[in-house]
N, C-alpha and C positions, 0 to 999 in steps of 0.2 A: 760561574758555577750555575747550575740549574737547580730548581726545586723539584726534586723527584716526585713528590706527592702530587704535583700539579700536572705531570705528564700523562697524557692519555695512554701512552705505551706501558707505562708502569701500572696504571689502574687495570688495563686490560690483561696484562701478564699476571697480575696479582689474582684477578678473578679466575683466570684459566688455572692457576695453581690450586685454587680451592677445588675447581671441577676435578682435577686429577686426584686430589686427596679423597674426594667423595667416590669417584669411580674405582680407584684402587682399594677402597674399603671393602669391596665385594670380591676381590681376588682371593684365591685359595690361601690358607694360612701358611702353606709351605713356601709361598712366594714373598713372605714378609721380609726376608733379607735378600730377595732376588729382584724380580721385576718390579714389585711394588716399591721397594726402597729406591731403585734406580730412577723410576718415573718421578717419585716425589722429589728426590734430590735435584734432578734436572729441571723440574718445573719450578722449584724454589730458586734455582739459579738465575732464571730469566729476570724477575723483578729485583733480585738481589744485585745482579751485575749492572742493572740500569741505575739502581740507587747508588752503588758504589762509584760508578762512573761519573754520576753528578757531583761527586765530591772532589773530583780531580780538578786540577788548575788549568788544564789545557783541553781544547777540543779534540786533539789528536789522542790524548789518554782516554777521554770520554768515548770516542769513537772505538777504541780498541775494546773497551768493556761492552759495548753495544754489539761488536763483532763476536765476542764470547757469548753473549746471550743468544745470538743467532745460531751459534754452534750448539747450544743447548736445545734450541728449537728442533734442529735436525736429529739430535739424539732422541728426543722425545717421539718424534714422528716414527723413527725406526723402532722404538720400544713399543709404541702403540700398534704397529703393524705385527710385531711378535705377539703381543697380547691378543690381537684378533686372530692370528694363526693358531693360538693355543685354546681359543674359544672363551677367553676372559671377558671380551667385549664384543658387541655385534656390529654389523656393518653401519647401522645408523649412528651408533655411538662413535665409532671410528670416524665417520664422515663429519660429524659436527665438531669432533676435537681437531681433526685436521684442518677444517675450514677455520677454526679459531686460530690455530697456529699460522695458516697462511695470511690471515689478517694481521696478526701481530708482526710477522716477519716483514710484510709490506710497509706497515707503520715504521718499524725500526729502521728499514732500509731508506725510506724517504726521509726520516728524521736524520739519519746519518749523513745523507747526501746534503742536508741543509747546513750541517756544521761547517764552519770556516775553519779549515785545517791549514 
């Protein structure tokens, strides 16, 4: 078992989640149950799946939770592109957030490959 609070991938994804909450706070009120909710839920899913995976007794199970976290990253990237298309975020914000996602996904992928399955 791993200590999730010590993992850099958990720390980074938790910080990213906070960024999503901040940026979506400026979305229109009518998106509260739409794109805002979807982005927030998906961003919470990343560190949550890393933490839950740490509790599993096998690296194979842990790897599966990391795979789910990666799926949430792709979901968020799609939702951010839609938010950009709708004018809720600008190009600079989009680029910074996608760069953060790229960094996290590379870290998760590298960590997954280091697990002995």
